[in-house]
N, C-alpha and C positions, 0 to 999 in steps of 0.2 A: 143221804152225804148233805154235810153240810159244809157250804163256802162261807169261810167267815173274814171280815176282813180286818185285823189287830194289830194296833200299830206296833205293841211290844213282837209282834211274832214276824212282822215280814221287811222285804228290802227288793230293789229292784237290781236287774239285770236283761243281761242277752243274752238269747237262744238262736242258734239256725234251726228251720222245723222243713224237714223234706217230707217229701211221697213215699211210702215204702216202696209202694209196686212200681210207680218210676225206676229205683234202684235196683229192684229185681228187674226188670226189661235191660237197663242199660248194663247190669252184671253179665246177661243175655248178649246185647249187642244188638239187643231191636232197638233201642232208643240210644242218642249219644249222652256222654255226660251232661255237658252244658243242658238239657234237656229232660232232667231231673227235676222238677215243681218242688222251689222251696220259698223259706223265706227267714228273714232275719229280722227279729221283735225282742221288743221289751218287754219284759212281761216282771211280775209282780210275785217274788215267794213270797210264799202263803199257805207255811206250815196248818194249817185254819183250812186246807184247802185238798181235795183229796189228788186229783188228775192234772192234767194238764186242761185251761178253762178257754177258748177261743170263740172269736165274734162271728157269725156269716160270712164275713168279706172273708176271711182267712180263709176258711172252711172254703171257700170256691175257688180259692187265688191256690191252693196248696191242690185242687183235683180230687178232697176227699170225696170219698163216699161213706155212707149212713149205716152203721154195723146194728142201728134200733134206735130207742127212745127210752130214757129214765129216768124220774124224777126227784128233782134236787130238791133239797133245802136252803135258801137265801138267805146273805146273811141277817138280813131283816124278818127271817123267821118263815113269808114265804114259799111255797110251793110252786115248781115250775118243770116242765116237764120239756127237754132235751133233746136235741141227737148226741146220741157216741159213735166218733168216727171212728174205720177202720183205722190200725195200728201209721200214726207217725214217725218218724225217727227224729232224736230232740237229741241236739247237740247243744252242748255245752261245751269251751274253749278244748280239751282232749277228752272229751265224755261225748259218752250217748246213748243211749235205751230207746226201744223200739217202742209204744203203746196209744192207745187208742185217746183222743181228745174230746171234751165236753164240747157240746156247739150252745153259748148263751147267746142269740139273735141281735141285741142289743148289748153285750158287753163292751164299756168301753175298757177294762183292764184286761189284758190274758195273766191269766194265773200259769203260775209252778206249784204242783200242788208235792204234797209228800211223797208220793208213793213214786213220779218220775224221780224225786233227789234222788230214794232213796237205793232205786236202781241204779240209778250214775253214781253208786257210794258217797255221796256229799251229804254237807249237816250245816246248818245255817250258823256260823259264828255272831251270835248275837252284839260284843261289846266291838268287835270291828264294822258291822254289819255287812256281812258279804262271804259268799258259800267257801267252805274248803272241803278237802279229801277228809272223810270220818276218818278212814284207814290210812292216809298218806294222801303223798302226791300221784299216785296212782290209781284207776279204775280198780274194787276188789269186788270180785264176785264170791259171795260168798254161799255157801251148799252145806248148811248144817242140818 
């Protein structure tokens, strides 16, 4: 995977991240909905990145666990090994998807990569520097 910071293919937005295990526990009545660990953060939309990238602090705040490690290539072509988390729920406006995140310990920016964008049926409107629905106002799931 390659994480790039290109001025022509990025913008910022706000997302809410939730611990999926907590959501399941709330659905089963084990915990109350206010106990779901979550955080609303500003992210850089980066179509050169693949997944969601968070730092160690947010990883701990959300109470996520590690599913393994992955080697990644950073924008400066350096390789780094980082944690791959269990799925987190990513929410943007009325759209959501659950998927793993990469934890880069000293990341100064959170990145929202192309897989969560596609999973939420979003694309970047580069002219107006905003996210828009790829297939209209509502999230569409394709199974072709």
